[in-house]
C-alpha positions as CSV (number, residue, x, y, z in Angstrom):
1,M,0.0,0.0,0.0
2,R,1.5,3.3,-1.1
3,N,1.0,6.2,1.3
4,L,0.5,9.9,0.5
5,L,2.7,11.9,2.8
6,I,1.2,15.3,3.7
7,L,3.2,18.0,5.4
8,I,1.3,20.9,6.8
9,L,2.9,24.2,7.9
10,T,1.2,25.7,10.8
11,H,3.4,28.6,11.8
12,I,5.4,30.6,9.3
13,L,5.6,34.2,10.2
14,A,8.8,35.9,11.6
15,G,8.3,36.5,15.2
16,V,6.4,33.3,15.8
17,A,8.7,31.0,17.9
18,G,9.7,28.2,15.6
19,F,8.0,26.3,12.9
20,G,5.4,23.7,13.5
21,W,4.8,20.9,11.0
22,H,2.1,18.2,11.2
23,V,2.8,15.1,9.3
24,L,-0.1,12.9,8.2
25,S,0.3,9.6,6.4
26,V,-2.8,8.8,4.5
27,A,-3.2,5.9,2.1
28,R,-4.2,7.2,-1.3
29,E,-7.1,4.8,-1.5
30,D,-8.4,6.1,1.8
31,I,-8.9,9.6,0.4
32,I,-12.6,9.9,-0.6
33,P,-13.8,12.3,-3.3
34,V,-15.9,15.0,-1.7
35,A,-18.6,14.3,-4.3
36,S,-19.0,10.8,-2.8
37,L,-20.2,12.4,0.5
38,K,-23.8,13.3,1.2
39,V,-24.8,16.1,3.5
40,D,-27.6,15.1,6.0
41,N,-28.6,17.6,8.7
42,G,-25.3,19.4,8.4
43,L,-23.2,16.2,8.6
44,H,-21.2,14.7,5.8
45,T,-22.0,11.1,5.5
46,L,-20.7,8.1,3.5
47,G,-22.8,5.0,3.2
48,G,-25.3,6.4,5.7
49,S,-22.7,7.0,8.5
50,A,-21.0,10.2,9.6
51,F,-17.7,10.4,7.7
52,T,-14.4,10.3,9.4
53,G,-11.3,10.5,7.1
54,M,-9.9,12.7,4.4
55,A,-11.9,14.0,1.4
56,L,-10.5,15.5,-1.8
57,E,-12.3,18.2,-3.8
58,K,-11.0,19.1,-7.3
59,E,-11.2,22.8,-7.9
60,A,-12.4,24.4,-11.1
61,D,-9.0,25.9,-11.8
62,G,-7.3,22.4,-11.5
63,G,-6.2,22.8,-7.9
64,R,-7.2,20.3,-5.2
65,T,-8.4,20.7,-1.6
66,Y,-7.9,18.0,1.0
67,T,-10.0,18.2,4.2
68,L,-10.0,16.1,7.3
69,Y,-13.4,15.1,8.7
70,A,-14.3,13.7,12.1
71,A,-17.8,12.5,12.9
72,G,-19.2,14.1,9.8
73,K,-17.7,17.6,10.2
74,A,-14.6,19.2,8.8
75,H,-12.3,18.9,11.7
76,G,-8.5,19.4,12.0
77,Y,-6.7,20.6,8.9
78,A,-7.8,21.4,5.4
79,Y,-5.3,22.4,2.7
80,S,-5.5,23.5,-0.9
81,L,-2.9,23.1,-3.7
82,W,-2.4,25.2,-6.7
83,P,-2.8,23.4,-10.1
84,S,1.0,23.3,-10.2
85,G,1.0,21.4,-6.9
86,G,2.3,24.2,-4.7
87,L,0.6,25.0,-1.4
88,R,-2.3,27.5,-1.8
89,D,-3.6,27.6,1.8
90,V,-3.8,25.6,5.0
91,R,-6.5,26.2,7.6
92,Q,-7.6,24.7,10.9
93,L,-11.2,23.7,11.5
94,K,-13.2,22.6,14.5
95,S,-16.6,20.9,13.9
96,G,-16.9,22.5,10.4
97,I,-15.9,26.1,11.6
98,L,-12.7,27.9,11.0
99,D,-10.9,27.9,14.4
100,G,-7.1,28.5,14.6
101,E,-4.7,29.6,12.0
102,Q,-5.1,30.0,8.2
103,L,-2.1,30.6,5.9
104,G,-2.4,31.5,2.2
105,F,0.3,31.5,-0.4
106,Y,0.8,33.0,-3.8
107,V,1.4,30.6,-6.7
108,D,5.2,31.4,-6.5
109,G,5.2,30.2,-2.8
110,K,5.4,33.6,-1.2
111,I,3.1,34.1,1.8
112,A,-0.2,36.0,0.9
113,Y,-1.9,36.1,4.3
114,H,-1.8,34.8,7.9
115,Q,-5.1,34.9,9.8
116,R,-6.4,33.6,13.1
117,Y,-10.0,32.5,13.8
118,K,-11.9,31.6,16.9
119,D,-15.3,30.0,16.5
120,G,-15.5,31.2,12.8
121,Q,-14.5,34.8,13.5
122,Y,-11.3,36.8,13.1
123,E,-9.3,36.9,16.4
124,G,-6.0,38.5,17.1
125,E,-3.5,39.7,14.5
126,Q,-4.4,39.3,10.8
127,R,-1.7,40.0,8.2
128,E,-1.6,40.1,4.4
129,W,1.2,40.8,1.9
130,H,1.4,42.1,-1.6
131,P,2.8,39.7,-4.3
132,N,6.1,41.5,-4.1
133,G,6.5,40.6,-0.5
134,Y,5.8,44.1,1.0
135,P,3.1,44.2,3.7
136,Y,-0.4,44.9,2.6
137,K,-2.6,44.8,5.7
138,R,-2.0,44.4,9.4
139,R,-5.2,44.3,11.5
140,F,-6.2,43.2,15.0
141,F,-9.6,41.7,15.9
142,K,-11.4,40.7,19.1
143,D,-14.5,38.6,18.9
144,G,-14.7,39.2,15.1
145,Q,-14.6,43.0,15.4
146,E,-11.7,45.3,14.6
147,D,-9.9,46.2,17.8
148,G,-6.5,47.9,18.1
149,T,-4.1,48.9,15.3
150,Q,-5.3,48.8,11.7
151,Q,-2.8,49.5,8.9
152,V,-2.7,49.3,5.1
153,W,0.3,49.8,2.8
154,R,0.6,50.3,-1.0
155,P,2.7,47.8,-3.0
156,N,5.6,50.2,-2.9
157,G,5.6,50.0,0.9
158,R,4.0,53.4,1.6
159,L,1.7,53.3,4.6
160,V,-1.7,54.8,3.6
161,V,-4.0,53.8,6.5
162,N,-2.9,53.8,10.1
163,Y,-5.5,54.0,12.9
164,E,-6.3,52.4,16.2
165,L,-9.7,51.5,17.6
166,R,-10.1,52.3,21.2
167,D,-13.5,51.5,22.8
168,G,-14.9,51.2,19.2
169,E,-13.7,54.7,18.3
170,P,-11.0,55.2,15.5
171,Y,-8.0,57.4,16.1
172,G,-5.4,58.1,13.4
173,L,-5.1,58.2,9.6
174,L,-8.4,56.7,8.2
175,G,-8.5,55.7,4.5
176,T,-6.9,58.9,3.2
177,E,-4.7,59.3,0.2
178,A,-1.1,60.2,0.8
179,C,-0.3,63.9,0.2
180,I,2.9,62.9,-1.5
181,D,3.0,61.0,-4.8
182,D,5.0,57.9,-5.4
183,M,8.0,59.9,-6.5
184,G,8.3,61.5,-3.1
185,M,7.0,64.9,-4.2
């Protein structure tokens, strides 16, 4: 029996202590096409029983998404691959809801975003990057609502939005255009 070895990166950003990898060994024949699953009262079933295992969904663009299920709900990790085979994203789920970290990557392998969820809502620091590697957004959330520092940069690295939410009130530079053009004038 030939096994498919799956490596999942769970921590990648600078400033996060170390890198965490989860290694799953799944027999290719044990991966079920998601189209084989039926949804019954919110549970994914196979042969009338709640599905536990890994399901594969083929994306319209030729990519693939692998999702772990436990007792009929997406639970654990799901990850998507670009049509080229490179990692598109990896996310943590708990009983079918985003809960934990989600990392996304551009087709060239550069990081596109790093987000955290709690019970399906943004929680904590959320970061995005432009394709050139410069920061795009850095936002903080609490219970799904913006809370704390919120920043947005242009692809050239120029900060254009910089405010903080305190008690629901914004303080700082809100969605304004920079007074200096990209040439520095």
